[in-house]
N, CA and C atoms as an extended XYZ file, in Angstrom:
600
Properties=species:S:1:pos:R:3:atomname:S:1:resname:S:1:resid:I:1 pbc="F F F"
N       -12.783        0.503      -29.081 N   MET     1
C       -12.977        0.606      -27.405 CA  MET     1
C       -11.588        0.119      -27.126 C   MET     1
N       -10.917        0.823      -25.975 N   THR     2
C        -9.580        0.795      -25.461 CA  THR     2
C        -9.494       -0.185      -24.605 C   THR     2
N        -8.125       -0.914      -24.239 N   SER     3
C        -8.274       -1.943      -23.240 CA  SER     3
C        -8.053       -1.393      -22.460 C   SER     3
N        -8.773       -2.183      -20.914 N   PRO     4
C        -8.907       -1.778      -19.787 CA  PRO     4
C        -7.674       -1.776      -19.290 C   PRO     4
N        -7.163       -1.093      -18.093 N   VAL     5
C        -6.014       -0.868      -17.390 CA  VAL     5
C        -6.131       -1.700      -16.032 C   VAL     5
N        -7.171       -1.967      -15.501 N   TRP     6
C        -7.402       -1.886      -14.140 CA  TRP     6
C        -6.837       -3.255      -13.699 C   TRP     6
N        -6.751       -3.780      -12.061 N   VAL     7
C        -6.343       -4.739      -12.229 CA  VAL     7
C        -6.912       -5.705      -10.613 C   VAL     7
N        -6.661       -6.541      -10.443 N   GLY     8
C        -7.495       -6.979       -9.324 CA  GLY     8
C        -7.129       -8.706       -9.279 C   GLY     8
N        -7.815       -9.274       -8.516 N   GLY     9
C        -7.074      -10.791       -8.197 CA  GLY     9
C        -5.998      -10.753       -7.640 C   GLY     9
N        -4.967      -11.710       -8.301 N   GLY    10
C        -3.816      -11.951       -7.615 CA  GLY    10
C        -3.530      -12.967       -6.391 C   GLY    10
N        -2.664      -13.109       -5.930 N   LYS    11
C        -2.449      -14.504       -4.935 CA  LYS    11
C        -3.049      -13.935       -3.577 C   LYS    11
N        -3.640      -14.969       -2.683 N   GLU    12
C        -3.960      -14.520       -1.586 CA  GLU    12
C        -3.532      -15.224       -0.236 C   GLU    12
N        -2.444      -14.421        0.260 N   PRO    13
C        -1.467      -14.871        1.037 CA  PRO    13
C        -2.853      -15.041        2.695 C   PRO    13
N        -2.283      -15.791        3.311 N   GLN    14
C        -2.892      -16.802        4.388 CA  GLN    14
C        -2.226      -15.730        5.694 C   GLN    14
N        -2.737      -15.296        6.796 N   ALA    15
C        -2.255      -14.853        8.074 CA  ALA    15
C        -3.342      -15.561        9.104 C   ALA    15
N        -2.316      -15.858       10.019 N   ASP    16
C        -3.384      -16.401       11.306 CA  ASP    16
C        -2.662      -15.523       12.302 C   ASP    16
N        -3.052      -15.911       13.973 N   HIS    17
C        -3.030      -15.762       14.869 CA  HIS    17
C        -1.566      -15.370       15.004 C   HIS    17
N        -0.648      -16.585       14.911 N   GLU    18
C         0.607      -16.462       14.957 CA  GLU    18
C         1.535      -15.994       13.791 C   GLU    18
N         0.774      -15.380       12.710 N   HIS    19
C         1.855      -14.734       11.722 CA  HIS    19
C         1.690      -13.590       11.160 C   HIS    19
N         1.524      -12.572       11.755 N   PRO    20
C         0.833      -11.218       11.469 CA  PRO    20
C         1.581      -10.642       10.654 C   PRO    20
N         3.040      -11.094       10.611 N   PHE    21
C         3.907      -10.576        9.464 CA  PHE    21
C         3.328      -11.098        7.931 C   PHE    21
N         2.845      -11.977        7.978 N   GLU    22
C         2.358      -12.609        6.782 CA  GLU    22
C         1.322      -11.494        6.313 C   GLU    22
N         0.402      -10.845        6.696 N   TRP    23
C        -0.260      -10.410        6.709 CA  TRP    23
C         0.221       -9.006        6.377 C   TRP    23
N         1.333       -8.675        6.858 N   LEU    24
C         2.234       -7.418        6.559 CA  LEU    24
C         2.488       -7.530        4.956 C   LEU    24
N         3.038       -8.628        4.898 N   ARG    25
C         3.484       -8.904        3.489 CA  ARG    25
C         2.719       -8.937        2.696 C   ARG    25
N         1.617       -9.611        2.567 N   ALA    26
C         0.273       -9.613        1.972 CA  ALA    26
C        -0.315       -7.985        1.323 C   ALA    26
N        -0.043       -7.056        2.205 N   CYS    27
C        -0.368       -5.602        2.131 CA  CYS    27
C         0.832       -4.899        1.090 C   CYS    27
N         1.686       -5.816        1.439 N   HIS    28
C         2.890       -5.238        0.332 CA  HIS    28
C         2.852       -5.516       -0.636 C   HIS    28
N         2.194       -6.762       -0.945 N   ASP    29
C         1.556       -7.419       -2.549 CA  ASP    29
C         0.770       -6.340       -2.955 C   ASP    29
N        -0.341       -6.119       -2.673 N   ARG    30
C        -1.349       -5.434       -2.957 CA  ARG    30
C        -0.712       -3.747       -3.130 C   ARG    30
N         0.093       -3.603       -2.189 N   VAL    31
C         0.874       -2.103       -2.668 CA  VAL    31
C         1.541       -2.327       -3.814 C   VAL    31
N         2.295       -3.397       -3.756 N   GLU    32
C         3.209       -3.075       -5.159 CA  GLU    32
C         2.030       -3.391       -6.652 C   GLU    32
N         1.039       -4.117       -6.291 N   ARG    33
C         0.072       -4.550       -7.840 CA  ARG    33
C        -0.754       -3.122       -7.680 C   ARG    33
N        -0.640       -2.517       -6.848 N   THR    34
C        -1.716       -1.136       -7.204 CA  THR    34
C        -0.656        0.055       -7.704 C   THR    34
N         0.824        0.270       -7.200 N   LEU    35
C         1.535        1.033       -7.910 CA  LEU    35
C         1.757        0.447       -9.541 C   LEU    35
N         1.736       -1.196       -9.403 N   ASP    36
C         1.611       -1.262      -11.184 CA  ASP    36
C         1.002       -0.652      -11.889 C   ASP    36
N        -0.199       -0.619      -11.038 N   LEU    37
C        -1.190       -0.375      -12.085 CA  LEU    37
C        -1.401        1.351      -12.271 C   LEU    37
N        -0.848        1.624      -11.156 N   LEU    38
C        -0.616        3.405      -11.453 CA  LEU    38
C         0.011        3.605      -12.266 C   LEU    38
N         1.469        2.874      -12.658 N   GLN    39
C         2.152        3.289      -13.471 CA  GLN    39
C         1.772        2.540      -14.810 C   GLN    39
N         0.892        1.561      -15.248 N   ARG    40
C         0.252        1.707      -16.335 CA  ARG    40
C        -0.845        2.425      -16.427 C   ARG    40
N        -1.702        3.052      -15.669 N   LEU    41
C        -2.332        4.004      -15.951 CA  LEU    41
C        -2.057        5.343      -16.220 C   LEU    41
N        -0.820        5.594      -15.656 N   VAL    42
C         0.050        7.036      -16.372 CA  VAL    42
C         0.608        6.450      -18.221 C   VAL    42
N         0.812        5.343      -18.472 N   ALA    43
C         0.987        5.036      -19.705 CA  ALA    43
C        -0.215        5.244      -20.595 C   ALA    43
N        -1.472        4.501      -19.890 N   HIS    44
C        -2.753        4.752      -20.513 CA  HIS    44
C        -3.087        5.958      -20.996 C   HIS    44
N        -3.237        6.840      -20.252 N   VAL    45
C        -3.693        8.229      -20.293 CA  VAL    45
C        -2.758        8.775      -21.136 C   VAL    45
N        -1.459        8.749      -21.349 N   ASP    46
C        -0.874        9.102      -22.665 CA  ASP    46
C        -1.160        8.965      -23.627 C   ASP    46
N        -2.027        7.469      -23.895 N   GLY    47
C        -2.354        7.465      -25.277 CA  GLY    47
C        -3.868        7.596      -25.283 C   GLY    47
N        -4.596        7.789      -24.432 N   HIS    48
C        -6.028        7.687      -24.554 CA  HIS    48
C        -7.066        8.534      -23.814 C   HIS    48
N        -5.616        9.800      -22.996 N   GLY    49
C        -6.770       10.564      -22.430 CA  GLY    49
C        -7.362       10.029      -21.343 C   GLY    49
N        -8.432       11.127      -20.646 N   ALA    50
C        -9.424       10.472      -19.497 CA  ALA    50
C       -10.471        9.784      -20.245 C   ALA    50
N        -9.976        8.404      -20.750 N   ASP    51
C       -11.249        7.481      -21.189 CA  ASP    51
C       -11.948        6.649      -19.832 C   ASP    51
N       -12.701        5.603      -20.138 N   ALA    52
C       -13.612        5.093      -18.887 CA  ALA    52
C       -12.738        4.582      -18.027 C   ALA    52
N       -11.594        3.935      -18.957 N   SER    53
C       -10.404        2.896      -18.370 CA  SER    53
C        -9.858        3.481      -17.590 C   SER    53
N        -9.519        4.732      -17.576 N   SER    54
C        -8.289        5.529      -16.742 CA  SER    54
C        -9.045        5.986      -15.491 C   SER    54
N       -10.393        6.305      -15.855 N   ALA    55
C       -11.305        6.765      -14.356 CA  ALA    55
C       -11.429        5.540      -13.796 C   ALA    55
N       -11.391        4.364      -13.992 N   GLN    56
C       -11.784        3.310      -12.993 CA  GLN    56
C       -10.698        2.804      -12.746 C   GLN    56
N        -9.367        2.801      -13.322 N   ALA    57
C        -8.211        2.666      -12.718 CA  ALA    57
C        -7.708        3.615      -11.622 C   ALA    57
N        -7.998        4.908      -11.883 N   ALA    58
C        -7.772        6.105      -11.171 CA  ALA    58
C        -8.815        5.973       -9.866 C   ALA    58
N       -10.108        5.648      -10.123 N   ALA    59
C       -10.510        5.080       -8.753 CA  ALA    59
C        -9.971        3.884       -8.013 C   ALA    59
N        -9.409        2.946       -8.263 N   GLN    60
C        -9.163        2.103       -7.677 CA  GLN    60
C        -8.120        2.216       -6.962 C   GLN    60
N        -6.837        3.162       -7.304 N   VAL    61
C        -6.051        3.482       -6.757 CA  VAL    61
C        -6.041        4.180       -5.775 C   VAL    61
N        -6.910        5.026       -5.786 N   GLN    62
C        -7.481        6.029       -4.970 CA  GLN    62
C        -8.255        5.596       -3.339 C   GLN    62
N        -8.625        4.796       -3.971 N   ARG    63
C        -9.352        3.664       -2.561 CA  ARG    63
C        -8.374        3.010       -2.423 C   ARG    63
N        -7.512        2.560       -2.799 N   TYR    64
C        -6.329        1.554       -1.809 CA  TYR    64
C        -5.480        2.999       -1.376 C   TYR    64
N        -5.229        3.596       -1.679 N   PHE    65
C        -4.014        4.698       -0.938 CA  PHE    65
C        -5.156        5.278       -0.031 C   PHE    65
N        -6.679        5.672       -0.030 N   ASP    66
C        -7.253        6.488        0.714 CA  ASP    66
C        -7.615        5.458        2.233 C   ASP    66
N        -7.629        4.129        2.038 N   ARG    67
C        -7.975        3.096        3.058 CA  ARG    67
C        -7.406        2.150        3.272 C   ARG    67
N        -6.997        1.508        2.667 N   ALA    68
C        -6.133        0.152        3.178 CA  ALA    68
C        -4.511        0.709        3.382 C   ALA    68
N        -4.038        1.563        2.714 N   ALA    69
C        -2.485        2.037        2.975 CA  ALA    69
C        -2.214        2.971        4.199 C   ALA    69
N        -3.012        3.906        4.572 N   PRO    70
C        -3.155        4.355        5.767 CA  PRO    70
C        -3.172        3.234        7.047 C   PRO    70
N        -3.889        2.152        7.117 N   LEU    71
C        -4.216        1.285        7.674 CA  LEU    71
C        -2.895        0.498        8.096 C   LEU    71
N        -2.142        0.238        7.440 N   HIS    72
C        -1.078       -0.433        7.015 CA  HIS    72
C         0.065        0.216        7.564 C   HIS    72
N         0.035        1.224        7.155 N   HIS    73
C         1.527        2.180        7.802 CA  HIS    73
C         0.974        2.268        9.129 C   HIS    73
N        -0.179        2.619       10.311 N   GLU    74
C        -0.450        2.577       11.403 CA  GLU    74
C        -0.024        1.118       11.982 C   GLU    74
N        -0.183       -0.135       11.043 N   ASP    75
C         0.172       -1.051       11.665 CA  ASP    75
C         1.725       -1.171       11.943 C   ASP    75
N         2.504       -0.740       11.270 N   GLU    76
C         3.710       -0.673       11.015 CA  GLU    76
C         4.164        0.630       12.484 C   GLU    76
N         3.598        1.446       12.686 N   GLU    77
C         3.730        2.639       13.602 CA  GLU    77
C         3.555        2.236       15.178 C   GLU    77
N         2.814        1.385       14.973 N   LEU    78
C         2.033        0.851       16.193 CA  LEU    78
C         3.010       -0.858       17.039 C   LEU    78
N         3.133       -1.662       15.659 N   HIS    79
C         3.981       -2.746       16.180 CA  HIS    79
C         5.191       -2.929       16.030 C   HIS    79
N         5.423       -2.502       14.860 N   VAL    80
C         6.892       -3.394       14.210 CA  VAL    80
C         7.918       -2.049       14.803 C   VAL    80
N         7.670       -0.339       14.226 N   PHE    81
C         8.852        0.395       14.415 CA  PHE    81
C         9.259        0.150       16.400 C   PHE    81
N         8.391        0.510       16.799 N   PRO    82
C         8.734        0.197       18.671 CA  PRO    82
C         9.218       -0.977       18.886 C   PRO    82
N         8.907       -2.293       18.352 N   ARG    83
C        10.113       -3.427       18.742 CA  ARG    83
C        11.453       -3.218       18.501 C   ARG    83
N        11.554       -2.960       16.782 N   VAL    84
C        12.862       -2.590       16.581 CA  VAL    84
C        13.579       -1.399       17.463 C   VAL    84
N        13.371       -0.423       17.910 N   ARG    85
C        13.727        0.626       18.291 CA  ARG    85
C        13.926        0.241       19.775 C   ARG    85
N        13.050       -0.428       20.344 N   ALA    86
C        13.394       -1.086       21.967 CA  ALA    86
C        14.768       -2.094       21.748 C   ALA    86
N        15.443       -2.766       20.161 N   MET    87
C        16.584       -3.209       20.672 CA  MET    87
C        17.897       -2.540       20.606 C   MET    87
N        17.591       -0.925       20.416 N   CYS    88
C        18.673       -0.416       20.915 CA  CYS    88
C        20.093       -0.888       20.039 C   CYS    88
N        19.598       -0.846       18.678 N   ASP    89
C        20.510       -1.066       17.539 CA  ASP    89
C        20.944       -0.013       16.810 C   ASP    89
N        21.887        0.614       16.817 N   ALA    90
C        21.929        1.871       16.254 CA  ALA    90
C        21.680        1.857       14.712 C   ALA    90
N        22.028        1.216       14.059 N   ARG    91
C        21.796        0.930       12.501 CA  ARG    91
C        20.131        0.441       11.995 C   ARG    91
N        19.742       -0.485       12.795 N   LEU    92
C        18.102       -0.622       12.608 CA  LEU    92
C        17.337        0.396       13.361 C   LEU    92
N        17.846        1.096       13.983 N   ASP    93
C        16.997        2.567       14.574 CA  ASP    93
C        17.103        3.693       13.246 C   ASP    93
N        18.484        3.672       12.852 N   ALA    94
C        18.749        4.858       11.645 CA  ALA    94
C        17.476        4.239       10.564 C   ALA    94
N        17.626        2.922       10.763 N   LEU    95
C        16.497        2.258        9.352 CA  LEU    95
C        14.959        2.997        9.724 C   LEU    95
N        14.289        2.817       11.189 N   VAL    96
C        13.307        3.018       11.515 CA  VAL    96
C        13.273        4.394       11.162 C   VAL    96
N        13.904        4.930       11.655 N   GLN    97
C        13.464        6.513       11.270 CA  GLN    97
C        13.711        6.918       10.022 C   GLN    97
N        14.253        6.216        9.107 N   ARG    98
C        14.049        6.435        7.537 CA  ARG    98
C        12.516        6.183        7.503 C   ARG    98
N        12.403        5.216        7.558 N   LEU    99
C        10.921        4.233        7.065 CA  LEU    99
C         9.701        5.488        8.007 C   LEU    99
N        10.150        5.726        8.995 N   GLN   100
C         9.106        6.695        9.890 CA  GLN   100
C         9.216        8.107        8.838 C   GLN   100
N         9.904        8.579        8.520 N   ALA   101
C        10.428        9.982        7.746 CA  ALA   101
C         9.521        9.394        6.150 C   ALA   101
N         9.507        8.486        5.943 N   ASP   102
C         9.099        8.062        4.772 CA  ASP   102
C         7.444        7.771        4.967 C   ASP   102
N         7.034        7.162        5.747 N   HIS   103
C         5.953        7.500        6.054 CA  HIS   103
C         4.829        8.886        5.971 C   HIS   103
N         5.528        9.925        6.281 N   ALA   104
C         5.292       11.399        6.243 CA  ALA   104
C         5.234       11.873        4.956 C   ALA   104
N         6.372       11.510        4.505 N   ALA   105
C         6.895       11.895        2.795 CA  ALA   105
C         5.669       11.401        1.900 C   ALA   105
N         5.395        9.587        2.025 N   MET   106
C         4.170        9.499        1.341 CA  MET   106
C         3.000       10.058        1.700 C   MET   106
N         2.841       10.604        2.730 N   ALA   107
C         1.242       11.111        3.116 CA  ALA   107
C         1.453       12.569        2.458 C   ALA   107
N         2.220       13.145        2.378 N   ASP   108
C         2.703       14.481        1.525 CA  ASP   108
C         2.429       14.077        0.185 C   ASP   108
N         2.878       12.980       -0.349 N   ASP   109
C         3.227       13.145       -1.838 CA  ASP   109
C         1.702       12.579       -2.219 C   ASP   109
N         0.903       11.763       -1.483 N   TRP   110
C        -0.730       11.474       -1.729 CA  TRP   110
C        -1.419       12.756       -1.988 C   TRP   110
N        -0.880       13.674       -0.234 N   ALA   111
C        -2.421       14.928       -0.696 CA  ALA   111
C        -1.867       15.313       -1.894 C   ALA   111
N        -0.807       15.426       -2.566 N   GLN   112
C        -0.671       16.334       -3.760 CA  GLN   112
C        -0.963       15.202       -5.162 C   GLN   112
N        -0.921       13.867       -4.932 N   LEU   113
C        -1.396       13.456       -6.041 CA  LEU   113
C        -2.902       12.740       -6.114 C   LEU   113
N        -3.492       12.541       -5.166 N   ARG   114
C        -4.925       12.354       -4.912 CA  ARG   114
C        -5.910       13.261       -5.552 C   ARG   114
N        -5.607       14.559       -5.509 N   PRO   115
C        -6.480       15.647       -6.317 CA  PRO   115
C        -6.141       15.282       -8.041 C   PRO   115
N        -5.289       15.148       -8.338 N   VAL   116
C        -4.669       14.620       -9.910 CA  VAL   116
C        -5.512       13.455      -10.185 C   VAL   116
N        -5.793       12.425       -9.461 N   LEU   117
C        -6.500       11.307       -9.622 CA  LEU   117
C        -8.285       11.744      -10.038 C   LEU   117
N        -8.678       12.538       -8.842 N   LEU   118
C        -9.869       12.870       -8.740 CA  LEU   118
C       -10.410       13.879      -10.322 C   LEU   118
N        -9.270       14.663      -10.470 N   ARG   119
C        -9.583       15.671      -11.938 CA  ARG   119
C        -9.664       14.712      -12.922 C   ARG   119
N        -8.786       13.284      -12.898 N   LEU   120
C        -8.899       12.638      -14.092 CA  LEU   120
C       -10.260       11.699      -14.029 C   LEU   120
N       -10.575       11.662      -12.907 N   GLN   121
C       -11.974       10.637      -13.078 CA  GLN   121
C       -13.295       11.803      -13.501 C   GLN   121
N       -12.736       12.949      -12.946 N   ALA   122
C       -13.802       13.741      -13.570 CA  ALA   122
C       -13.911       14.578      -14.715 C   ALA   122
N       -12.846       14.296      -15.575 N   ALA   123
C       -12.814       14.692      -16.858 CA  ALA   123
C       -12.971       13.169      -17.809 C   ALA   123
N       -13.590       12.518      -17.608 N   VAL   124
C       -14.275       11.150      -18.148 CA  VAL   124
C       -14.567       11.960      -20.041 C   VAL   124
N       -13.985       11.221      -20.956 N   GLY   125
C       -14.267       11.791      -22.202 CA  GLY   125
C       -13.579       12.703      -22.877 C   GLY   125
N       -12.551       13.526      -22.111 N   ASP   126
C       -11.874       13.993      -22.559 CA  ASP   126
C       -10.419       13.706      -22.964 C   ASP   126
N       -10.517       13.192      -24.107 N   ALA   127
C        -9.522       12.509      -24.939 CA  ALA   127
C        -7.953       13.305      -25.204 C   ALA   127
N        -8.238       14.363      -24.525 N   GLY   128
C        -7.101       15.520      -25.261 CA  GLY   128
C        -6.294       15.603      -23.089 C   GLY   128
N        -6.901       15.252      -22.023 N   TRP   129
C        -6.622       15.105      -20.561 CA  TRP   129
C        -5.071       14.661      -20.814 C   TRP   129
N        -4.075       15.103      -19.951 N   ARG   130
C        -2.743       14.655      -20.007 CA  ARG   130
C        -2.570       14.829      -18.661 C   ARG   130
N        -1.320       14.430      -18.030 N   TRP   131
C        -0.701       15.125      -16.595 CA  TRP   131
C         0.408       15.815      -17.021 C   TRP   131
N         0.195       16.804      -16.145 N   SER   132
C         1.371       17.916      -15.870 CA  SER   132
C         2.837       17.698      -15.610 C   SER   132
N         3.529       18.067      -15.823 N   SER   133
C         4.804       17.441      -15.375 CA  SER   133
C         5.034       17.830      -14.048 C   SER   133
N         4.390       18.460      -13.130 N   ASP   134
C         4.540       18.071      -11.861 CA  ASP   134
C         3.528       16.759      -11.487 C   ASP   134
N         2.402       16.562      -12.164 N   ASP   135
C         1.905       15.367      -11.953 CA  ASP   135
C         2.984       13.959      -12.154 C   ASP   135
N         3.859       14.124      -13.236 N   ARG   136
C         4.710       13.135      -13.126 CA  ARG   136
C         5.693       12.524      -12.269 C   ARG   136
N         6.060       14.221      -11.888 N   GLU   137
C         7.392       14.144      -11.244 CA  GLU   137
C         6.851       13.237       -9.560 C   GLU   137
N         5.663       13.528       -9.284 N   CYS   138
C         4.819       13.094       -7.896 CA  CYS   138
C         4.648       11.819       -7.912 C   CYS   138
N         3.873       11.239       -9.567 N   LEU   139
C         3.993        9.909       -9.750 CA  LEU   139
C         4.972        9.305       -9.330 C   LEU   139
N         6.238        9.428      -10.048 N   THR   140
C         7.570        8.809       -9.858 CA  THR   140
C         8.162        8.726       -8.629 C   THR   140
N         8.144        9.994       -7.751 N   ARG   141
C         8.488        9.862       -6.400 CA  ARG   141
C         7.439        9.029       -5.652 C   ARG   141
N         6.387        9.035       -6.169 N   PHE   142
C         5.417        8.141       -5.004 CA  PHE   142
C         5.880        6.669       -5.189 C   PHE   142
N         5.994        6.401       -6.202 N   VAL   143
C         5.902        4.756       -6.487 CA  VAL   143
C         7.772        4.515       -6.070 C   VAL   143
N         8.590        5.648       -6.572 N   ARG   144
C         9.973        5.023       -6.180 CA  ARG   144
C        10.340        4.892       -4.719 C   ARG   144
N         9.515        5.655       -3.904 N   ARG   145
C         9.999        6.284       -2.438 CA  ARG   145
C         9.046        4.444       -1.719 C   ARG   145
N         7.736        4.462       -2.471 N   TYR   146
C         7.458        2.732       -1.675 CA  TYR   146
C         7.786        1.445       -1.968 C   TYR   146
N         8.675        1.675       -3.204 N   GLU   147
C         9.491        0.593       -3.672 CA  GLU   147
C        10.831        0.286       -2.609 C   GLU   147
N        11.150        1.557       -2.570 N   SER   148
C        12.615        1.329       -1.360 CA  SER   148
C        12.230        1.156       -0.418 C   SER   148
N        10.666        1.950        0.615 N   HIS   149
C        10.375        1.392        1.710 CA  HIS   149
C        10.414       -0.064        1.769 C   HIS   149
N         9.505       -0.776        1.082 N   ILE   150
C         8.926       -2.189        0.931 CA  ILE   150
C        10.087       -2.923        1.154 C   ILE   150
N        11.102       -2.650        0.138 N   ALA   151
C        12.388       -3.490        0.267 CA  ALA   151
C        13.044       -3.424        1.282 C   ALA   151
N        13.353       -2.204        2.271 N   THR   152
C        14.111       -2.246        3.533 CA  THR   152
C        12.883       -3.041        4.606 C   THR   152
N        11.546       -2.758        4.663 N   GLU   153
C        10.978       -3.295        5.644 CA  GLU   153
C        11.291       -4.921        5.424 C   GLU   153
N        10.778       -5.468        4.288 N   GLU   154
C        11.209       -6.769        4.026 CA  GLU   154
C        12.745       -7.105        4.366 C   GLU   154
N        13.509       -6.508        4.164 N   GLY   155
C        15.014       -7.002        3.624 CA  GLY   155
C        15.786       -7.153        5.387 C   GLY   155
N        15.132       -6.325        6.492 N   GLU   156
C        15.484       -6.197        7.723 CA  GLU   156
C        14.548       -6.083        8.815 C   GLU   156
N        13.831       -4.906        8.508 N   VAL   157
C        13.476       -4.458        9.534 CA  VAL   157
C        12.064       -5.546       10.044 C   VAL   157
N        11.487       -5.882        9.180 N   PHE   158
C        10.073       -6.794        9.432 CA  PHE   158
C        11.055       -8.162       10.314 C   PHE   158
N        11.979       -8.693        9.518 N   VAL   159
C        13.006       -9.794        9.946 CA  VAL   159
C        13.075       -9.520       11.884 C   VAL   159
N        13.985       -8.645       11.797 N   ALA   160
C        14.252       -8.234       13.335 CA  ALA   160
C        13.227       -8.308       14.328 C   ALA   160
N        11.847       -7.605       13.787 N   ALA   161
C        10.695       -7.321       14.759 CA  ALA   161
C         9.987       -8.711       14.827 C   ALA   161
N        10.401       -9.816       14.265 N   GLU   162
C         9.243      -10.921       13.892 CA  GLU   162
C        10.270      -11.693       14.738 C   GLU   162
N        11.158      -11.569       15.053 N   HIS   163
C        12.197      -12.453       15.781 CA  HIS   163
C        11.963      -12.069       17.449 C   HIS   163
N        12.127      -10.859       17.221 N   ALA   164
C        11.564      -10.157       19.138 CA  ALA   164
C        10.173      -10.710       19.807 C   ALA   164
N         9.596      -11.058       19.022 N   MET   165
C         8.060      -11.205       19.169 CA  MET   165
C         7.750      -12.207       19.680 C   MET   165
N         7.279      -12.596       20.932 N   ALA   166
C         6.510      -14.156       21.382 CA  ALA   166
C         5.373      -14.336       20.917 C   ALA   166
N         4.818      -15.023       21.046 N   ALA   167
C         3.520      -15.605       20.356 CA  ALA   167
C         2.308      -14.929       20.840 C   ALA   167
N         2.461      -14.326       21.844 N   ALA   168
C         1.455      -13.269       22.690 CA  ALA   168
C         1.284      -12.178       22.067 C   ALA   168
N         2.823      -11.822       21.679 N   ASP   169
C         2.791      -10.274       21.078 CA  ASP   169
C         2.209      -10.545       19.936 C   ASP   169
N         2.606      -11.765       19.108 N   ARG   170
C         1.486      -11.526       17.702 CA  ARG   170
C         0.300      -11.675       17.867 C   ARG   170
N        -0.637      -12.671       18.617 N   THR   171
C        -1.653      -12.512       18.727 CA  THR   171
C        -2.140      -10.938       18.993 C   THR   171
N        -1.559      -10.501       19.617 N   ALA   172
C        -2.142       -9.065       20.260 CA  ALA   172
C        -2.274       -8.140       19.285 C   ALA   172
N        -1.230       -8.171       18.199 N   MET   173
C        -0.964       -7.676       17.085 CA  MET   173
C        -1.729       -7.940       15.885 C   MET   173
N        -2.090       -9.184       15.710 N   VAL   174
C        -3.440       -9.543       15.011 CA  VAL   174
C        -4.837       -8.700       15.070 C   VAL   174
N        -4.943       -9.404       16.416 N   GLU   175
C        -6.349       -8.467       16.927 CA  GLU   175
C        -6.183       -7.235       17.245 C   GLU   175
N        -5.447       -6.384       16.986 N   ASP   176
C        -5.304       -5.150       17.256 CA  ASP   176
C        -5.930       -4.600       15.470 C   ASP   176
N        -5.021       -5.059       14.968 N   MET   177
C        -4.946       -4.939       13.418 CA  MET   177
C        -6.407       -5.352       12.821 C   MET   177
N        -7.300       -5.941       13.279 N   MET   178
C        -8.394       -6.457       13.073 CA  MET   178
C        -9.673       -5.763       13.681 C   MET   178
N        -9.342       -5.140       14.731 N   VAL   179
C       -10.203       -3.893       15.376 CA  VAL   179
C       -10.190       -2.948       14.637 C   VAL   179
N        -8.789       -2.387       14.132 N   ARG   180
C        -9.073       -1.213       13.565 CA  ARG   180
C        -9.725       -1.609       12.158 C   ARG   180
N        -9.534       -2.488       11.619 N   ARG   181
C       -10.191       -2.925       10.659 CA  ARG   181
C       -11.781       -3.345       10.250 C   ARG   181
N       -12.060       -3.296       11.549 N   ALA   182
C       -13.164       -3.864       11.861 CA  ALA   182
C       -13.692       -5.426       11.147 C   ALA   182
N       -12.654       -6.137       11.369 N   ILE   183
C       -13.019       -7.243       10.662 CA  ILE   183
C       -13.390       -8.396       12.033 C   ILE   183
N       -14.303       -9.211       11.582 N   GLY   184
C       -15.181      -10.185       12.972 CA  GLY   184
C       -13.648      -11.213       12.970 C   GLY   184
N       -13.994      -12.254       13.861 N   ALA   185
C       -13.055      -12.960       14.293 CA  ALA   185
C       -13.214      -14.086       13.219 C   ALA   185
N       -11.305      -14.298       12.844 N   PRO   186
C       -11.412      -15.154       11.718 CA  PRO   186
C       -11.537      -16.611       12.373 C   PRO   186
N       -11.495      -17.832       11.567 N   PRO   187
C       -11.395      -19.246       12.228 CA  PRO   187
C        -9.968      -19.077       12.745 C   PRO   187
N        -9.960      -19.941       13.716 N   ALA   188
C        -8.834      -20.307       14.725 CA  ALA   188
C        -7.465      -20.727       13.959 C   ALA   188
N        -7.344      -20.920       12.529 N   THR   189
C        -6.428      -21.542       11.749 CA  THR   189
C        -5.698      -20.790       11.122 C   THR   189
N        -6.696      -20.080       10.352 N   ALA   190
C        -6.065      -18.928        9.073 CA  ALA   190
C        -7.209      -17.989        8.743 C   ALA   190
N        -6.810      -16.835        8.561 N   MET   191
C        -7.664      -15.823        7.904 CA  MET   191
C        -7.114      -15.300        6.305 C   MET   191
N        -8.020      -15.532        5.321 N   ALA   192
C        -7.642      -15.174        4.329 CA  ALA   192
C        -8.136      -13.810        4.019 C   ALA   192
N        -6.795      -13.226        3.289 N   LEU   193
C        -6.509      -11.949        3.120 CA  LEU   193
C        -7.307      -11.525        1.842 C   LEU   193
N        -8.376      -10.894        1.331 N   LYS   194
C        -8.635      -11.337       -0.211 CA  LYS   194
C        -8.266       -9.796       -0.758 C   LYS   194
N        -7.736       -9.860       -1.752 N   PRO   195
C        -7.732       -8.423       -2.430 CA  PRO   195
C        -8.898       -7.981       -3.080 C   PRO   195
N        -8.954       -6.662       -3.470 N   SER   196
C        -9.986       -6.390       -3.943 CA  SER   196
C       -10.302       -7.234       -5.487 C   SER   196
N       -11.950       -7.365       -5.510 N   PRO   197
C       -12.262       -8.093       -6.909 CA  PRO   197
C       -11.921       -7.871       -8.411 C   PRO   197
N       -11.545       -8.301       -9.452 N   ALA   198
C       -11.268       -7.939      -10.179 CA  ALA   198
C       -12.271       -7.113      -10.935 C   ALA   198
N       -12.025       -5.879      -11.638 N   ARG   199
C       -13.138       -5.462      -12.290 CA  ARG   199
C       -12.947       -5.562      -14.011 C   ARG   199
N       -14.346       -6.241      -14.333 N   ARG   200
C       -14.214       -6.475      -16.187 CA  ARG   200
C       -14.940       -5.613      -16.605 C   ARG   200
């Protein structure tokens, strides 16, 4: 029996009404863990083809980038980038433009990668299933783009936006994020952001 390649669990960062950027950083943590899963999936398929473990891992990656990732990008487009651009700092403005271009490019990459993961899931039992050269190129590009994107956001852009936000702005940001995710009101002190449960 092949060893499983999927992941779950991990740390559970806390976010409250005064610290929406902790929520965003928690999202980045989940992005990074999902990208790690994707890279291990690539290696697993090279050795085992489209087995059950491969299909489960592909489904987990697909769910994350279908649902959670677009909401996270929307958080940034609605609340982070406009705040930074309003500072009229040429260097930060250039960074935001690059990050916005990244979001568009990530969507294009995902539109190419998603059908590949669906084909993998549909091919369960085919030990000879392998990635094409185009698949590998897209997978690598997708991972590298996200890695660079997250580093820029956490290194500079989040810091600038966070410092510019008043308490009322942070509260409004969290409330909007919750509404778009259809999350009920959290306790006043804290809201746990739970990652997907581990699959065994």
